[in-house]
C-alpha positions in Angstrom: 65.6 71.4 95.2 64.9 67.8 94.3 64.1 65.2 97.0 65.7 61.8 96.9 64.0 58.9 98.6 66.6 56.4 99.7 64.4 54.0 101.5 60.7 53.3 101.1 58.7 51.2 103.6 55.6 49.5 102.4 53.3 47.8 104.9 50.3 45.6 104.0 47.9 43.2 105.6 46.8 39.9 104.1 43.4 38.9 105.1 42.2 35.4 104.4 38.5 35.2 103.5 36.6 32.1 104.4 34.7 30.7 101.4 31.9 28.2 101.5 33.1 26.0 98.6 34.0 22.3 98.3 37.0 21.1 100.3 39.1 20.4 97.2 38.7 24.0 96.0 39.4 25.2 99.5 42.6 23.1 99.8 43.8 24.4 96.4 43.1 27.9 97.5 45.0 27.5 100.7 48.0 25.9 98.9 48.1 28.8 96.4 47.8 31.3 99.2 50.7 29.6 101.1 52.8 29.7 97.9 52.0 33.4 97.5 52.9 34.0 101.1 56.2 32.2 100.7 57.0 34.3 97.6 56.3 37.5 99.5 58.4 36.4 102.5 61.3 35.5 100.2 61.1 38.9 98.5 61.0 40.7 101.8 64.0 38.8 103.2 65.9 39.6 100.0 65.1 43.4 100.3 66.0 43.5 104.0 69.3 41.8 103.3 70.0 44.4 100.5 69.2 47.3 102.9 71.4 45.8 105.6 74.3 45.4 103.1 73.9 49.0 102.0 73.9 50.2 105.5 77.0 48.2 106.3 78.8 49.7 103.3 78.3 53.2 104.4 
């Protein structure tokens, strides 16, 4: 009998490592990390809204 997974929950932790580099490189790294975090947040919000929509349609 096959098993169907209807919902998958993925959890992760983002750790910021402190680097001993120049302030310019450090600021660029922080900006890039902030961009990456915003992308992840946007994707998570989109997925949550899709799940809520599916649950509402049931």
